[in-house]
MMTF fields as JSON, N, C-alpha, C and O atoms, coordinates in Angstrom:
{
  "mmtfVersion": "1.0.0",
  "mmtfProducer": "UNKNOWN",
  "numBonds": 323,
  "numAtoms": 324,
  "numGroups": 81,
  "numChains": 1,
  "numModels": 1,
  "chainsPerModel": [1],
  "groupsPerChain": [81],
  "chainIdList": ["A"],
  "bondAtomList": [4, 2, 8, 6, 12, 10, 16, 14, 20, 18, 24, 22, 28, 26, 32, 30, 36, 34, 40, 38, 44, 42, 48, 46, 52, 50, 56, 54, 60, 58, 64, 62, 68, 66, 72, 70, 76, 74, 80, 78, 84, 82, 88, 86, 92, 90, 96, 94, 100, 98, 104, 102, 108, 106, 112, 110, 116, 114, 120, 118, 124, 122, 128, 126, 132, 130, 136, 134, 140, 138, 144, 142, 148, 146, 152, 150, 156, 154, 160, 158, 164, 162, 168, 166, 172, 170, 176, 174, 180, 178, 184, 182, 188, 186, 192, 190, 196, 194, 200, 198, 204, 202, 208, 206, 212, 210, 216, 214, 220, 218, 224, 222, 228, 226, 232, 230, 236, 234, 240, 238, 244, 242, 248, 246, 252, 250, 256, 254, 260, 258, 264, 262, 268, 266, 272, 270, 276, 274, 280, 278, 284, 282, 288, 286, 292, 290, 296, 294, 300, 298, 304, 302, 308, 306, 312, 310, 316, 314, 320, 318],
  "bondOrderList": [1, 1, 1, 1, 1, 1, 1, 1, 1, 1, 1, 1, 1, 1, 1, 1, 1, 1, 1, 1, 1, 1, 1, 1, 1, 1, 1, 1, 1, 1, 1, 1, 1, 1, 1, 1, 1, 1, 1, 1, 1, 1, 1, 1, 1, 1, 1, 1, 1, 1, 1, 1, 1, 1, 1, 1, 1, 1, 1, 1, 1, 1, 1, 1, 1, 1, 1, 1, 1, 1, 1, 1, 1, 1, 1, 1, 1, 1, 1, 1],
  "groupList": [{"groupName": "UNK", "atomNameList": ["N", "CA", "C", "O"], "elementList": ["N", "C", "C", "O"], "formalChargeList": [0, 0, 0, 0], "bondAtomList": [1, 0, 2, 1, 3, 2], "bondOrderList": [1, 1, 2], "singleLetterCode": "X", "chemCompType": "L-PEPTIDE LINKING"}],
  "groupTypeList": [0, 0, 0, 0, 0, 0, 0, 0, 0, 0, 0, 0, 0, 0, 0, 0, 0, 0, 0, 0, 0, 0, 0, 0, 0, 0, 0, 0, 0, 0, 0, 0, 0, 0, 0, 0, 0, 0, 0, 0, 0, 0, 0, 0, 0, 0, 0, 0, 0, 0, 0, 0, 0, 0, 0, 0, 0, 0, 0, 0, 0, 0, 0, 0, 0, 0, 0, 0, 0, 0, 0, 0, 0, 0, 0, 0, 0, 0, 0, 0, 0],
  "groupIdList": [1, 2, 3, 4, 5, 6, 7, 8, 9, 10, 11, 12, 13, 14, 15, 16, 17, 18, 19, 20, 21, 22, 23, 24, 25, 26, 27, 28, 29, 30, 31, 32, 33, 34, 35, 36, 37, 38, 39, 40, 41, 42, 43, 44, 45, 46, 47, 48, 49, 50, 51, 52, 53, 54, 55, 56, 57, 58, 59, 60, 61, 62, 63, 64, 65, 66, 67, 68, 69, 70, 71, 72, 73, 74, 75, 76, 77, 78, 79, 80, 81],
  "secStructList": [7, 7, 2, 2, 2, 2, 2, 2, 2, 2, 2, 2, 2, 2, 2, 2, 2, 2, 6, 7, 7, 4, 4, 4, 7, 7, 6, 6, 7, 5, 6, 6, 6, 6, 1, 7, 7, 7, 2, 2, 2, 2, 2, 2, 2, 2, 2, 2, 2, 2, 2, 2, 2, 6, 1, 7, 1, 6, 6, 1, 4, 4, 4, 4, 4, 7, 7, 5, 2, 2, 2, 2, 2, 2, 2, 2, 2, 2, 2, 2, 7],
  "xCoordList": [-11.598, -10.836, -11.516, -11.914, -11.641, -12.312, -11.381, -10.16, -11.983, -11.199, -10.302, -9.144, -10.831, -10.032, -8.779, -7.705, -8.926, -7.785, -6.775, -5.568, -7.272, -6.395, -5.612, -4.399, -6.305, -5.66, -4.588, -3.477, -4.914, -3.955, -2.711, -1.587, -2.911, -1.782, -0.926, 0.299, -1.569, -0.822, 0.008, 1.196, -0.601, 0.117, 1.289, 2.374, 1.079, 2.162, 3.298, 4.467, 2.961, 3.985, 4.778, 6.008, 4.084, 4.779, 5.586, 6.682, 5.065, 5.812, 7.126, 8.176, 7.048, 8.242, 9.203, 10.398, 8.678, 9.513, 10.24, 11.399, 9.576, 10.149, 10.462, 10.757, 10.393, 10.698, 9.895, 10.436, 8.592, 7.694, 7.106, 6.901, 6.844, 6.209, 4.746, 4.0, 4.326, 2.937, 1.924, 0.815, 2.289, 1.382, 1.149, 0.135, 2.074, 1.941, 1.075, 0.729, 0.725, -0.016, -1.511, -2.305, -1.871, -3.259, -3.781, -3.008, -5.059, -5.607, -5.274, -5.064, -5.223, -4.965, -3.479, -3.129, -2.601, -1.155, -0.731, -1.004, -0.052, 0.485, 1.834, 2.653, 2.058, 3.287, 4.538, 5.54, 4.485, 5.678, 5.815, 6.888, 4.747, 4.81, 4.818, 5.575, 3.985, 3.836, 4.721, 5.236, 4.893, 5.639, 7.085, 7.877, 7.431, 8.818, 9.305, 10.511, 8.392, 8.805, 9.153, 8.706, 9.954, 10.276, 9.807, 9.186, 10.094, 9.589, 10.146, 9.441, 11.373, 11.934, 11.241, 10.999, 10.929, 10.182, 8.806, 8.312, 8.189, 6.86, 6.914, 6.013, 7.963, 8.127, 8.291, 7.657, 9.138, 9.339, 8.037, 7.74, 7.272, 6.011, 5.057, 4.429, 4.957, 4.071, 4.509, 3.677, 5.787, 6.305, 6.01, 5.555, 6.266, 6.029, 4.547, 4.186, 3.693, 2.255, 1.709, 0.779, 2.265, 1.856, 2.163, 1.362, 3.3, 3.677, 2.774, 2.361, 2.476, 1.656, 0.22, -0.348, -0.368, -1.776, -2.003, -3.143, -0.938, -1.033, -1.927, -2.695, -1.815, -2.53, -1.555, -0.576, -1.824, -1.015, -1.52, -2.641, -0.72, -1.129, -0.677, -1.384, 0.475, 1.012, 0.471, 0.867, -0.419, -0.983, -2.035, -2.633, -2.258, -3.332, -2.8, -2.029, -3.214, -2.805, -3.186, -2.486, -4.268, -4.77, -3.755, -3.828, -2.829, -1.854, -1.035, -0.575, -0.852, -0.108, -0.831, -0.225, -2.101, -2.903, -2.975, -3.582, -2.375, -2.412, -1.427, -0.22, -1.955, -1.109, -1.179, -0.269, -2.266, -2.435, -2.658, -2.926, -2.544, -2.831, -4.267, -4.524, -5.201, -6.594, -6.776, -7.531, -6.089, -6.124, -5.646, -6.23, -4.581, -4.014, -4.978, -5.17, -5.584, -6.555, -7.694, -8.093, -8.212, -9.322, -8.907, -9.662, -7.725, -7.231, -7.074, -7.512, -6.455, -6.252, -7.604, -7.829, -8.489, -9.817, -10.531, -11.147, -10.448, -11.085, -10.427, -11.112, -9.098, -8.371, -8.62, -8.511, -8.952, -9.176, -10.563, -10.804, -11.456, -12.815, -12.87, -13.936],
  "yCoordList": [-6.856, -5.649, -4.479, -4.598, -3.373, -2.213, -1.473, -1.613, -0.695, 0.102, 1.094, 1.288, 1.714, 2.661, 2.004, 2.605, 0.78, 0.03, -0.273, -0.151, -0.669, -0.942, 0.312, 0.254, 1.442, 2.712, 3.056, 3.44, 2.922, 3.239, 2.354, 2.848, 1.068, 0.134, 0.396, 0.467, 0.54, 0.791, 2.062, 2.066, 3.127, 4.401, 4.292, 4.803, 3.634, 3.474, 2.642, 3.005, 1.531, 0.626, 1.311, 1.256, 1.952, 2.587, 3.797, 4.032, 4.561, 5.706, 5.251, 5.852, 4.189, 3.674, 3.021, 3.319, 2.134, 1.351, 2.233, 1.978, 3.247, 4.069, 5.5, 6.363, 5.741, 7.047, 8.157, 9.189, 7.914, 8.877, 9.807, 9.419, 11.016, 11.998, 11.581, 11.49, 11.33, 10.951, 11.941, 11.549, 13.209, 14.213, 13.994, 14.435, 13.323, 13.048, 11.834, 11.562, 11.104, 9.851, 10.139, 9.886, 10.668, 10.997, 9.964, 9.447, 9.653, 8.613, 8.815, 7.84, 10.056, 10.317, 10.318, 10.484, 10.136, 10.171, 9.013, 7.846, 9.376, 8.395, 7.919, 8.726, 6.607, 6.05, 6.604, 6.855, 6.793, 7.194, 8.717, 9.26, 9.398, 10.849, 11.632, 12.592, 11.229, 12.0, 11.51, 12.311, 10.202, 9.65, 9.305, 8.994, 9.361, 9.164, 7.725, 7.483, 6.772, 5.374, 4.954, 5.574, 3.896, 3.358, 1.911, 1.407, 1.244, -0.115, -1.101, -2.029, -0.924, -1.813, -1.582, -2.523, -0.33, -0.024, -0.68, -1.161, -0.701, -1.31, -2.793, -3.312, -3.468, -4.896, -5.061, -5.922, -4.238, -4.29, -4.002, -4.636, -3.05, -2.683, -3.879, -4.149, -4.584, -5.755, -6.811, -7.378, -7.072, -8.097, -7.716, -8.55, -6.466, -6.009, -6.096, -6.562, -5.65, -5.671, -7.095, -7.362, -8.002, -9.408, -9.951, -10.691, -9.593, -10.054, -9.453, -10.144, -8.19, -7.495, -8.012, -8.292, -8.138, -8.513, -10.024, -10.485, -10.783, -12.25, -12.671, -13.627, -11.941, -12.296, -12.211, -11.466, -12.971, -12.952, -11.826, -11.891, -10.812, -9.675, -9.82, -9.395, -10.406, -10.46, -11.624, -11.809, -12.401, -13.552, -13.128, -13.976, -11.85, -11.358, -10.283, -9.411, -10.356, -9.378, -7.955, -7.006, -7.802, -6.48, -5.659, -4.43, -6.294, -5.563, -4.6, -3.57, -4.918, -4.048, -2.766, -1.841, -2.692, -1.505, -0.531, 0.534, -0.876, -0.031, 1.118, 0.906, 2.333, 3.509, 4.517, 5.328, 4.466, 5.43, 4.688, 3.487, 5.41, 4.812, 4.31, 3.246, 5.059, 4.628, 3.313, 2.443, 3.17, 1.9, 0.764, -0.321, 1.03, 0.014, -0.332, -1.506, 0.686, 0.431, -0.443, -1.412, -0.091, -0.859, -2.298, -3.231, -2.473, -3.807, -4.678, -5.828, -4.133, -4.902, -5.213, -6.33, -4.241, -4.469, -5.62, -6.47, -5.642, -6.717, -8.07, -9.088, -8.083, -9.343, -9.879, -11.081, -8.987, -9.407, -10.046, -10.689, -9.876, -10.412, -11.865, -12.479],
  "zCoordList": [9.301, 9.577, 8.86, 7.701, 9.547, 8.972, 8.01, 8.066, 7.143, 6.199, 6.951, 6.581, 7.993, 8.772, 9.338, 9.353, 9.798, 10.343, 9.238, 9.446, 8.058, 6.916, 6.543, 6.344, 6.449, 6.099, 7.122, 6.757, 8.382, 9.454, 9.364, 9.453, 9.19, 9.129, 7.897, 7.993, 6.741, 5.499, 5.639, 5.314, 6.113, 6.241, 7.211, 6.935, 8.334, 9.311, 8.743, 8.878, 8.108, 7.571, 6.459, 6.45, 5.526, 4.414, 4.868, 4.36, 5.81, 6.338, 6.954, 6.731, 7.727, 8.398, 7.407, 7.403, 6.574, 5.652, 4.631, 4.306, 4.138, 3.074, 3.514, 2.687, 4.82, 5.393, 4.711, 4.313, 4.59, 3.963, 5.017, 6.168, 4.609, 5.477, 5.681, 4.706, 6.907, 7.151, 6.581, 6.219, 6.498, 5.93, 4.434, 3.892, 3.775, 2.331, 2.054, 0.904, 3.099, 2.949, 2.794, 3.701, 1.639, 1.324, 0.336, -0.471, 0.376, -0.507, -1.984, -2.706, -2.437, -3.856, -4.208, -5.376, -3.227, -3.477, -4.378, -4.097, -5.474, -6.408, -5.866, -5.427, -5.899, -5.336, -5.996, -5.325, -7.295, -8.03, -8.126, -7.864, -8.495, -8.696, -7.389, -7.242, -6.448, -5.209, -4.064, -3.285, -3.967, -2.834, -3.169, -2.279, -4.465, -4.873, -4.841, -4.802, -4.857, -4.876, -6.303, -7.268, -6.428, -7.746, -7.83, -6.895, -8.932, -9.135, -8.11, -7.712, -7.682, -6.652, -5.307, -4.552, -5.022, -3.805, -3.85, -2.83, -5.025, -5.171, -4.822, -4.164, -5.26, -4.93, -3.421, -2.81, -2.832, -1.378, -0.634, 0.378, -1.137, -0.513, -0.475, 0.548, -1.589, -1.656, -0.65, 0.059, -0.586, 0.334, 1.787, 2.57, 2.14, 3.506, 3.854, 4.935, 2.941, 3.215, 3.279, 4.04, 2.5, 2.597, 3.988, 4.56, 4.522, 5.855, 6.925, 7.856, 6.793, 7.789, 7.783, 8.839, 6.586, 6.481, 6.339, 6.394, 6.159, 6.041, 4.868, 4.973, 3.75, 2.519, 1.353, 1.405, 0.316, -0.884, -1.772, -2.278, -1.962, -2.779, -4.229, -5.143, -4.445, -5.803, -6.617, -7.768, -6.045, -6.747, -7.769, -8.432, -7.898, -8.741, -9.692, -9.29, -10.935, -11.955, -11.557, -11.911, -10.839, -10.463, -9.672, -9.682, -9.0, -8.186, -9.056, -8.564, -10.319, -11.226, -11.57, -12.111, -11.271, -11.57, -10.393, -10.51, -9.288, -8.099, -8.271, -8.386, -8.287, -8.492, -7.355, -7.179, -6.579, -5.486, -4.172, -4.158, -3.091, -1.793, -1.732, -1.17, -2.299, -2.279, -3.041, -2.607, -4.172, -4.913, -4.015, -3.998, -3.273, -2.388, -1.256, -0.941, -0.644, 0.422, -0.101, 0.545, -1.277, -1.864, -2.145, -1.874, -2.679, -3.03, -1.785, -1.767, -0.758, 0.474, 1.117, 1.582, 1.142, 1.72, 0.996, 1.638, -0.32, -1.096, -0.833, -0.749, -0.703, -0.458, 0.957, 1.199, 1.877, 3.26, 3.455, 4.477, 2.501, 2.647, 2.276, 2.34]
}
């Protein structure tokens, strides 16, 4: 799967799931400061993305370091390889 496809899917899923403005979905957007998500939303986000991408995201300590959309894109891209 290409990075562009990952970005498109992540943005669509998160916009829908958390009612986020698609215009706010920029790579540098911080989940908590810019997008207004909280820790419970982060858990929900991981579960939803695991279902969409069919990969285990929370099986790795690195998932706790994801703070921006770009971090998430990079993480999913690495897990998909």
